[in-house]
C-alpha positions as CSV (number, residue, x, y, z in Angstrom):
1,M,90.6,85.6,78.8
2,P,92.8,86.9,75.9
3,E,90.5,89.9,75.4
4,L,90.8,90.7,79.1
5,V,94.6,90.4,79.1
6,R,94.7,92.7,76.1
7,R,92.5,95.3,77.6
8,A,94.1,95.1,81.1
9,D,97.7,95.4,79.7
10,A,96.6,98.4,77.5
11,D,94.9,100.2,80.4
12,P,96.3,99.1,83.7
13,V,94.7,101.9,85.5
14,W,91.3,100.6,84.6
15,F,92.1,97.1,85.4
16,W,93.7,97.5,88.9
17,S,90.9,100.0,89.8
18,A,88.3,97.4,88.8
19,V,90.2,94.6,90.7
20,A,90.3,96.6,93.9
21,A,86.6,97.3,93.7
22,W,85.7,93.7,92.8
23,L,87.6,92.4,95.7
24,G,85.5,94.7,97.9
25,L,88.6,96.1,99.7
26,E,87.6,98.4,102.6
27,W,89.7,101.6,102.9
28,Q,90.0,103.7,106.0
29,A,90.8,106.5,103.5
30,E,90.0,106.1,99.8
31,P,92.8,106.7,97.3
32,V,92.8,110.0,95.5
33,E,94.7,108.5,92.6
34,L,95.2,104.9,91.6
35,V,98.8,105.4,90.4
36,D,100.8,108.7,90.2
37,D,102.7,107.9,86.9
38,L,103.0,104.6,85.1
39,D,106.1,105.9,83.2
40,R,108.1,106.2,86.5
41,G,108.9,102.5,86.5
42,P,110.4,101.6,89.9
43,D,109.2,104.9,91.4
44,A,105.5,104.6,90.4
45,R,103.3,104.7,93.6
46,W,99.9,103.1,93.7
47,F,96.7,104.0,95.6
48,V,98.0,107.4,96.3
49,G,96.5,108.9,99.5
50,G,94.7,105.6,100.3
51,R,94.8,104.0,103.8
52,L,93.9,100.4,104.5
53,N,95.1,97.4,106.5
54,I,95.5,94.0,104.8
55,A,94.7,92.1,108.1
56,D,91.5,94.1,108.5
57,N,90.5,93.1,104.9
58,A,91.6,89.5,105.4
59,V,89.7,88.8,108.6
60,D,87.8,91.7,110.3
61,R,86.0,92.6,107.1
62,W,84.3,89.2,106.9
63,L,82.9,89.6,110.5
64,R,81.3,92.9,109.4
65,C,79.9,91.0,106.4
66,G,78.2,88.5,108.6
67,R,80.6,85.6,108.0
68,G,82.0,85.4,111.5
69,G,80.8,81.9,112.1
70,E,82.3,80.4,108.9
71,V,85.6,78.5,108.9
72,A,88.7,80.6,108.2
73,L,91.6,78.5,109.2
74,R,92.1,74.7,109.4
75,W,95.2,72.8,110.6
76,S,96.5,69.5,111.7
77,G,95.6,69.1,115.4
78,D,97.4,67.3,118.2
79,D,95.1,64.3,118.2
80,A,96.8,61.8,115.9
81,G,96.4,64.1,112.8
82,A,92.9,65.2,113.5
83,V,92.0,68.5,111.8
84,D,91.0,71.5,114.0
85,S,89.6,74.8,112.9
86,W,88.9,78.4,113.7
87,T,86.0,80.5,112.4
88,F,86.7,84.1,111.2
89,R,85.6,85.2,114.7
90,E,87.8,82.9,116.5
91,L,90.8,83.8,114.2
92,A,90.2,87.5,114.9
93,V,90.3,86.9,118.6
94,E,93.7,85.0,118.3
95,V,95.2,87.6,116.1
96,D,94.1,90.4,118.4
97,R,95.6,88.7,121.4
98,F,98.9,88.1,119.8
99,A,98.9,91.7,118.4
100,R,98.3,93.1,121.9
101,G,101.2,91.0,123.1
102,L,103.5,92.5,120.5
103,L,102.3,96.0,121.4
104,G,103.3,95.2,125.0
105,L,106.8,94.3,123.8
106,G,107.0,97.8,122.3
107,V,106.3,96.8,118.7
108,G,104.6,99.6,116.7
109,P,104.1,100.6,113.2
110,G,107.2,100.3,111.1
111,D,109.1,98.0,113.5
112,R,110.4,94.8,112.1
113,V,109.4,91.4,113.5
114,G,111.2,88.2,112.4
115,L,109.0,85.2,111.8
116,Q,110.7,81.8,111.8
117,L,107.9,79.2,112.3
118,P,107.0,75.9,110.7
119,M,103.7,75.2,109.1
120,V,101.5,75.7,112.3
121,K,98.5,77.8,112.9
122,E,100.6,80.2,114.9
123,A,102.4,81.2,111.6
124,A,99.1,82.6,110.3
125,V,98.3,84.4,113.6
126,A,101.7,86.0,113.8
127,L,101.7,87.3,110.1
128,L,98.2,88.7,110.5
129,A,99.0,90.2,113.9
130,C,102.1,92.0,112.7
131,A,100.1,93.4,109.8
132,K,97.2,94.5,112.0
133,I,99.5,96.8,114.1
134,G,101.5,98.1,111.1
135,A,104.6,96.1,112.1
136,I,106.7,94.8,109.2
137,S,107.1,91.0,109.1
138,V,110.4,89.5,108.1
139,P,109.6,85.8,107.2
140,V,112.6,83.4,107.5
141,F,112.6,79.8,106.2
142,S,112.3,77.5,109.2
143,G,115.0,75.2,107.9
144,F,117.8,77.9,107.5
145,G,121.0,77.5,109.5
146,P,121.8,80.1,112.2
147,A,124.1,82.2,110.0
148,A,121.4,82.6,107.3
149,V,118.8,83.6,109.9
150,V,121.1,86.0,111.7
151,D,122.2,87.7,108.4
152,R,118.6,88.5,107.6
153,L,117.5,89.6,111.0
154,R,120.5,91.9,111.3
155,A,119.9,93.4,107.8
156,A,116.3,94.1,108.7
157,E,117.1,95.3,112.3
158,V,114.3,93.3,113.8
159,K,113.0,94.3,117.3
160,V,111.3,91.0,118.0
161,H,111.8,87.5,116.6
162,V,109.2,84.9,116.7
163,V,110.6,81.4,116.5
164,A,109.7,77.8,117.1
165,D,112.2,76.0,119.2
166,A,112.1,73.1,116.7
167,Y,110.5,71.9,113.5
168,R,109.7,68.6,111.8
169,R,111.1,67.4,108.6
170,G,110.1,64.0,107.2
171,G,108.4,63.2,110.5
172,K,111.6,63.8,112.6
173,R,112.1,66.6,115.1
174,V,114.9,69.1,114.3
175,D,116.1,71.2,117.2
176,V,116.4,75.0,116.5
177,R,117.1,76.3,120.0
178,S,120.6,74.7,120.6
179,A,122.0,76.1,117.4
180,L,120.3,79.5,117.2
181,A,119.8,80.8,120.7
182,T,123.3,82.1,121.3
183,E,123.7,83.2,117.7
184,L,120.8,85.7,118.1
185,A,123.0,87.7,120.3
186,R,124.6,88.9,117.2
187,V,121.5,90.8,116.3
188,P,122.0,94.2,118.1
189,S,118.5,95.5,117.5
190,L,116.8,92.4,119.0
191,R,114.9,93.1,122.2
192,S,112.7,90.1,122.7
193,T,112.3,86.5,121.3
194,V,108.9,85.0,121.3
195,V,109.4,81.2,121.4
196,L,106.8,78.7,120.3
197,P,107.5,75.3,121.9
198,L,106.9,72.6,119.5
199,D,106.4,69.9,122.0
200,G,104.8,71.3,125.2
201,P,106.4,73.5,127.9
202,V,110.0,74.6,127.7
203,S,112.3,72.4,129.8
204,R,114.4,73.9,132.6
205,G,118.1,74.3,132.0
206,V,117.9,74.8,128.2
207,V,119.8,77.6,126.5
208,G,117.7,80.7,126.5
209,F,117.0,83.0,123.6
210,P,117.7,86.7,124.1
211,G,114.8,88.3,126.0
212,E,112.8,85.0,125.7
213,I,109.1,84.9,126.3
214,V,107.0,81.9,125.6
215,W,104.1,82.4,123.1
216,S,101.4,81.3,125.6
217,D,102.7,83.7,128.3
218,L,102.5,86.6,125.7
219,R,98.8,86.0,125.3
220,V,98.0,85.6,129.1
221,G,95.6,88.3,130.2
222,A,95.2,89.8,126.8
223,S,91.8,91.4,126.2
224,V,89.4,89.7,123.9
225,E,87.9,93.0,122.9
226,P,88.4,93.7,119.2
227,L,91.6,95.6,118.4
228,E,91.3,98.3,115.8
229,A,93.6,97.8,112.8
230,V,96.2,100.5,112.2
231,A,95.2,102.6,109.2
232,C,98.3,102.0,107.0
233,G,99.2,104.0,104.0
234,A,98.7,101.9,100.9
235,D,102.5,102.0,100.5
236,H,103.2,101.1,104.1
237,P,105.5,98.1,104.2
238,L,103.8,94.8,105.0
239,L,106.8,92.4,104.9
240,I,110.4,92.2,103.9
241,A,110.9,89.1,101.9
242,Y,114.5,88.1,101.4
243,T,115.1,86.6,98.0
244,S,118.4,85.7,96.4
245,G,119.9,87.0,93.2
246,S,123.0,85.9,91.3
247,T,125.4,88.3,92.9
248,G,125.7,90.0,96.3
249,R,123.8,89.5,99.5
250,P,120.1,88.5,99.7
251,K,117.8,91.2,98.6
252,G,115.2,92.5,101.1
253,V,112.2,93.0,98.9
254,V,109.8,95.5,100.6
255,L,106.1,94.7,99.7
256,S,103.2,96.9,100.7
257,H,99.8,96.6,102.3
258,G,97.9,98.0,99.3
259,G,100.0,96.3,96.6
260,F,100.0,92.9,98.2
261,A,96.2,93.0,99.0
262,V,95.3,93.8,95.4
263,K,97.9,91.6,93.6
264,A,97.7,88.5,95.9
265,G,94.0,88.9,96.3
266,S,93.4,89.0,92.5
267,D,95.7,86.1,91.9
268,A,93.8,84.0,94.5
269,A,90.5,84.9,92.8
270,F,91.4,84.8,89.2
271,A,94.3,82.4,88.8
272,L,93.6,80.0,91.7
273,N,89.8,80.4,91.6
274,L,89.5,81.0,95.4
275,G,86.6,82.7,97.1
276,P,83.9,82.0,99.7
277,G,83.3,78.2,100.1
278,E,86.9,77.3,99.1
279,V,89.6,75.9,101.3
280,A,93.2,76.6,100.1
281,C,96.3,74.6,101.2
282,W,99.8,75.2,99.8
283,V,102.4,72.8,100.9
284,T,105.3,75.2,101.7
285,D,107.2,76.9,104.5
286,P,106.0,80.2,106.0
287,G,109.4,81.6,105.1
288,W,108.6,81.4,101.4
289,I,106.3,83.7,99.5
290,M,103.6,81.2,98.7
291,F,102.5,81.1,102.3
292,P,101.5,84.8,102.6
293,I,100.2,84.7,99.0
294,T,97.9,81.7,99.9
295,L,97.0,83.0,103.4
296,L,96.5,86.7,102.8
297,G,95.5,86.5,99.2
298,G,93.1,83.7,99.9
299,L,91.5,85.4,102.9
300,V,91.2,88.7,101.0
301,A,89.4,86.8,98.3
302,G,87.1,85.2,100.9
303,S,88.4,81.7,101.1
304,A,89.6,79.6,104.1
305,T,93.2,78.4,104.5
306,A,94.4,75.0,105.6
307,V,97.9,74.8,107.2
308,F,99.5,71.4,106.6
309,G,102.5,70.6,108.9
310,G,102.7,66.9,108.6
311,A,104.9,64.5,106.6
312,A,103.9,64.8,103.0
313,T,104.7,61.1,102.1
314,T,102.4,59.8,104.9
315,D,99.9,62.4,106.0
316,L,99.2,64.7,103.0
317,W,96.2,63.0,101.4
318,R,94.5,62.3,104.7
319,F,94.8,66.0,105.6
320,V,93.5,67.2,102.2
321,R,90.5,64.9,102.7
322,D,89.8,65.7,106.3
323,A,90.3,69.5,106.0
324,E,88.1,69.5,103.0
325,V,90.7,71.2,100.9
326,T,89.4,72.4,97.5
327,M,92.7,73.9,96.1
328,L,96.1,72.1,96.8
329,G,99.3,73.9,96.0
330,L,102.6,71.9,95.7
331,S,105.8,71.9,93.8
332,P,106.9,69.4,91.2
333,T,109.7,68.4,93.6
334,L,107.1,67.3,96.1
335,V,105.3,65.3,93.5
336,R,108.4,63.5,92.5
337,T,109.0,62.7,96.1
338,L,105.5,61.4,96.5
339,M,106.1,59.2,93.2
340,G,109.2,57.7,94.8
341,G,107.5,57.1,98.1
342,G,105.8,54.0,96.8
343,A,102.2,55.4,97.3
344,D,99.5,53.6,95.3
345,P,97.9,56.3,93.2
346,R,94.7,54.3,93.2
347,A,94.5,54.6,97.1
348,I,94.6,58.4,97.1
349,T,91.2,59.8,97.8
350,A,90.4,63.6,98.1
351,P,86.7,63.9,97.1
352,G,86.5,67.7,97.9
353,L,89.5,68.6,95.8
354,R,88.7,70.7,92.8
355,R,92.0,71.8,91.4
356,I,95.8,71.5,91.9
357,A,98.2,74.5,91.7
358,S,101.9,74.4,91.2
359,S,104.7,76.9,91.4
360,G,108.4,77.3,92.1
361,E,110.0,75.3,89.3
362,P,109.2,73.6,86.0
363,W,107.4,70.3,85.7
364,T,109.0,67.2,84.4
365,P,106.5,65.3,82.1
366,D,106.7,62.2,84.2
367,A,105.7,63.9,87.4
368,Y,102.9,65.8,85.7
369,E,101.5,62.7,84.1
370,W,101.7,60.8,87.4
371,L,99.7,63.4,89.2
372,F,97.2,64.3,86.5
373,A,96.5,61.0,85.0
374,R,97.4,58.2,87.5
375,V,96.4,60.0,90.7
376,F,93.4,62.0,89.6
377,G,92.3,60.3,86.4
378,E,92.6,63.5,84.3
379,R,89.7,64.9,86.3
380,L,91.4,67.8,88.1
381,P,93.0,70.8,86.4
382,I,96.6,71.7,87.3
383,I,97.1,75.5,87.6
384,N,100.7,76.2,86.7
385,Y,101.5,79.5,88.3
386,S,104.8,81.4,87.9
387,G,105.9,84.8,89.0
388,G,108.0,85.8,91.9
389,T,108.4,87.2,95.4
390,E,109.3,90.5,93.7
391,V,105.9,91.0,92.1
392,S,103.7,89.7,95.1
393,G,102.4,86.9,92.9
394,G,102.2,85.5,89.4
395,I,103.0,86.6,85.9
396,L,102.1,83.6,84.0
397,A,99.4,81.0,84.8
398,N,96.9,78.4,83.7
399,T,93.3,79.2,84.6
400,T,90.1,77.2,84.7
401,A,88.7,79.6,82.0
402,E,91.0,78.2,79.2
403,P,92.3,74.9,78.1
404,I,95.1,73.7,80.5
405,Q,98.6,73.6,79.1
406,P,100.6,70.7,80.6
407,C,104.0,71.9,81.8
408,G,103.2,75.3,80.4
409,F,101.0,78.4,80.9
410,A,97.8,79.3,79.0
411,T,98.1,83.0,79.6
412,S,99.9,85.9,81.1
413,L,98.0,87.3,84.0
414,P,96.0,90.5,83.3
415,G,97.6,93.8,84.2
416,M,101.1,92.4,84.3
417,C,102.0,93.5,80.7
418,A,104.3,90.5,80.3
419,D,106.3,90.0,77.1
420,V,109.2,88.0,75.7
421,V,112.0,90.0,74.3
422,A,115.3,89.9,72.3
423,P,118.6,91.4,73.6
424,D,117.6,94.7,72.0
425,G,114.3,94.8,73.9
426,S,112.1,94.0,70.8
427,T,109.3,91.5,71.2
428,V,109.9,87.9,70.3
429,P,106.6,86.8,68.9
430,K,107.6,83.1,68.8
431,G,110.6,81.4,70.4
432,I,112.8,82.0,73.5
433,G,113.8,85.3,75.0
434,E,113.9,87.3,78.3
435,L,110.6,87.5,80.3
436,V,109.9,91.1,81.0
437,L,107.1,93.3,82.2
438,R,106.5,96.5,80.1
439,R,104.6,98.4,82.9
440,P,104.8,98.6,86.7
441,S,102.1,96.8,88.7
442,P,100.9,97.3,92.3
443,G,102.6,94.2,93.8
444,M,106.1,95.3,92.7
445,P,108.5,96.3,95.6
446,L,108.6,99.7,97.2
447,R,112.3,99.3,97.3
448,F,115.0,96.9,98.7
449,W,115.4,97.3,102.4
450,E,118.1,99.9,103.1
451,D,119.3,99.6,99.5
452,P,116.9,101.5,97.2
453,D,119.4,102.0,94.4
454,R,120.0,98.3,94.0
455,Y,116.3,97.7,93.3
456,A,116.3,99.9,90.1
457,A,119.7,98.5,89.1
458,T,118.5,94.9,89.5
459,Y,115.2,95.0,87.6
460,W,114.9,98.3,85.5
461,R,118.2,99.1,83.9
462,T,118.7,96.5,81.2
463,W,116.0,98.2,79.1
464,P,114.7,101.7,80.2
465,G,111.3,101.5,81.6
466,I,111.0,97.7,81.4
467,W,111.1,95.2,84.2
468,H,113.7,92.5,83.6
469,H,112.5,89.5,85.5
470,G,115.5,87.1,85.0
471,D,113.7,84.1,83.5
472,W,114.1,82.7,80.0
473,A,110.5,82.4,78.6
474,E,109.2,80.9,75.4
475,R,106.1,81.7,73.6
476,D,104.5,79.3,71.1
477,G,101.3,80.7,69.8
478,D,99.0,81.2,72.9
479,V,101.2,79.0,75.1
480,W,104.0,80.3,77.4
481,Y,106.8,78.3,78.9
482,I,109.5,79.1,81.5
483,R,112.9,77.7,80.5
484,G,114.9,78.5,83.5
485,R,116.8,81.4,85.1
486,S,118.5,83.7,82.7
487,D,120.9,84.8,85.5
488,D,122.9,82.5,87.8
489,T,120.3,82.2,90.6
490,L,120.1,78.6,91.9
491,K,116.7,77.0,92.5
492,I,117.0,74.0,94.7
493,A,113.8,72.0,95.4
494,G,111.9,75.2,94.4
495,K,113.8,77.5,96.8
496,R,115.9,80.3,95.3
497,V,119.3,81.0,96.7
498,G,122.0,83.2,95.2
499,P,125.4,81.6,94.4
500,A,127.1,84.5,96.2
501,E,125.4,83.4,99.5
502,V,126.5,79.7,98.9
503,E,130.0,80.8,97.9
504,G,130.4,83.1,100.9
505,V,130.0,80.1,103.2
506,V,132.3,77.9,101.1
507,N,135.0,80.7,101.0
508,S,134.8,80.9,104.8
509,V,136.2,77.4,105.1
510,D,139.9,77.4,106.0
511,T,142.3,77.3,102.9
512,V,139.4,78.0,100.4
513,V,140.1,81.3,98.4
514,E,137.3,81.2,95.9
515,S,134.5,79.0,94.7
516,A,131.6,78.6,92.2
517,A,128.1,77.2,93.0
518,V,126.0,75.9,90.1
519,G,122.7,73.9,89.8
520,V,122.5,70.6,87.9
521,P,119.4,68.6,87.1
522,D,118.2,66.3,89.8
523,G,115.4,63.7,89.5
524,V,113.7,64.8,92.8
525,K,114.8,68.3,93.6
526,G,114.6,69.6,90.0
527,D,118.1,71.1,90.6
528,A,120.8,70.0,93.0
529,L,123.8,72.1,94.2
530,V,127.3,71.4,93.0
531,V,130.3,73.3,94.3
532,F,133.7,73.9,92.8
533,A,136.3,75.3,95.2
534,R,139.9,76.5,94.8
535,T,142.4,76.5,97.7
536,D,145.3,78.8,98.5
537,D,147.8,76.2,97.5
538,G,146.0,75.1,94.4
539,R,145.6,71.4,95.4
540,S,142.7,69.2,94.2
541,D,140.7,66.2,95.2
542,D,141.0,67.0,99.0
543,V,138.6,64.6,100.7
544,Q,138.8,66.2,104.0
545,L,138.2,69.7,102.7
546,T,135.3,68.4,100.7
547,A,133.7,67.1,103.8
548,Q,134.3,70.3,105.6
549,I,132.5,72.3,102.8
550,H,129.6,69.9,102.9
551,Q,129.2,70.4,106.6
552,A,129.6,74.1,106.5
553,L,126.8,74.6,104.0
554,A,124.5,72.3,105.9
555,D,125.2,74.0,109.2
556,R,124.9,77.6,107.9
557,L,122.3,77.4,105.2
558,G,120.4,74.3,106.3
559,P,120.2,70.7,105.2
560,T,118.0,71.5,102.2
561,L,121.0,73.1,100.6
562,R,123.5,70.4,101.3
563,P,125.4,70.0,97.9
564,R,125.2,66.8,95.8
565,A,128.9,67.1,95.1
566,V,131.9,69.3,96.1
567,H,134.9,69.4,93.8
568,V,138.3,70.9,94.8
569,V,140.0,72.2,91.7
570,S,143.3,73.9,91.0
571,A,141.7,76.9,89.1
572,L,138.3,78.2,88.1
573,P,137.4,79.5,84.7
574,R,137.0,83.3,84.6
575,T,136.8,86.2,82.2
576,R,139.7,88.5,81.5
577,S,138.0,91.0,83.7
578,G,138.0,88.5,86.6
579,K,134.4,87.3,86.6
580,I,134.0,83.6,87.4
581,L,132.0,81.9,84.5
582,R,129.4,79.9,86.5
583,R,127.4,79.1,83.4
584,V,130.4,77.8,81.5
585,I,131.4,75.7,84.4
586,R,127.8,74.2,84.6
587,S,127.8,73.6,80.8
588,V,131.2,71.8,80.8
589,Y,130.3,69.8,83.8
590,L,127.0,68.6,82.1
591,D,128.7,68.1,78.7
592,E,126.6,70.7,77.1
593,A,127.4,73.2,74.5
594,V,129.3,76.1,76.1
595,G,128.9,78.8,73.4
596,D,131.4,81.6,72.8
597,L,134.6,81.3,74.9
598,S,136.3,84.3,73.5
599,S,136.3,86.1,76.8
600,I,137.8,83.3,78.9
601,E,141.2,84.0,80.4
602,D,142.6,80.5,80.4
603,P,140.6,77.8,78.4
604,A,142.8,75.1,80.0
605,T,140.9,75.6,83.3
606,L,138.0,73.8,81.7
607,D,139.9,70.6,81.3
608,A,139.9,69.7,84.9
609,I,136.1,70.2,85.1
610,R,135.6,68.0,82.1
611,E,137.5,65.2,84.0
612,L,135.0,65.4,86.8
613,R,132.1,64.4,84.7
């Protein structure tokens, strides 16, 4: 592996060309050039002149290869958790029916379609159908509050929104319709809402979504004849993935058909060891990037996908067994939840499982040991996998080709040109520094949606020609570690959210004039949200206001982001130029070293925060 990484990083053109050929991607038009100029950084364009469709390569290609009768998708059925499945041929029929339904609603290449679905088989169908007709998917976390959903749909100017009228969390039904239906009227571009009823037919008298049509009605009468996939340019947008940074509104990361097929497909094959005969299941939400990576990347690599929508604490291991899952992806937060759920590790049986994969946040040693040793008796490798939405996959990983590094990574992934650098951009051969990528790669964004200048400013301007990922990384010999975000982005239970988005909600509460959102260690979530708010009259310890802020965050961003604590303070620490010092607030609150405070405007503002510890 080290030799492959060295050669791939030295010659990315050779590597990515070989990867595309090895994956067997089928092009409607072959690229005339793999990449126009590696020195163009954010403006590099891959597979120049090439035309392909990722849905065609994920599903239809396997029919042409004679694999139509093999299982492509498994999911929890309606019969007391029984597992159902579709073959590649059956999946192709379902995708084509829904794609034709979207075409009937006026959706065409380049139109945006919001996808707000829980972990159900329809989430896979909708994503593949959009891709097949060249529409651009806009995945949205199913647990977001109405304001967060509307913000993303408005920004992307979606024409159609596909939404479940409810979802389940912890075995309980959570209604979506009552809170979201009227709010969608604030999306002026929205023409139709395709509604997937979670529990049977839609009841009469319920509040209607704008232009509502039920999922099953959209498919009625649709032809079962094969639908030809749109021949998309390799740089045609596949999806807009909204991911949060430390400042400003969420970023609409535009990922492409060609780039995602090659990067997610290669990660599925080389990092996650997926291919024909494998069944991949990642416990996530379709609104987060690991769903399309697992589904599309896995299918491109030739594996089947299993969609788990049950309650993890009671249903997960039965599903893994019955769906014959061979690769299970989960987060350390979920493992800590399973640890606390009282499950007897000796009672967990999953005879077909071959490996575990993990992403989203660092491991804690106790959770890793519980899963690796107590549950699986040190028999299964744990593939740590770290990268980001912005690169369509991983940067660092364990692989089954090398000794596994507990809580760390055995290698950088080939072709990513990863490095750890000091503030001057020089390599840090041993120790902690900024994680960077020294060359562009195919899975990087085409741009930010409707904000192209922000893309280059966010990732490419700290050091000219170098991608600044925003993570602290440590290299110790051949082992890599991720040591947290180097910016202020929050990661709550593995989900990234920008402090600016949280603070925008807090600041909308009556009498609040400014706020700071920080993440603090949490035994289950990894990080928990803590909010500090200042009012217009400078009061503190306002119990009623604290409750209002708690409720506002839960209502607008979803219960997952309900804060652990809200503190009303008389003042917030800031620099002389007016920037709120989130990292200093966090360090003081946790009684950690705060470092240089020479830029702080009023050191006395830290005293009130110290008293809150």
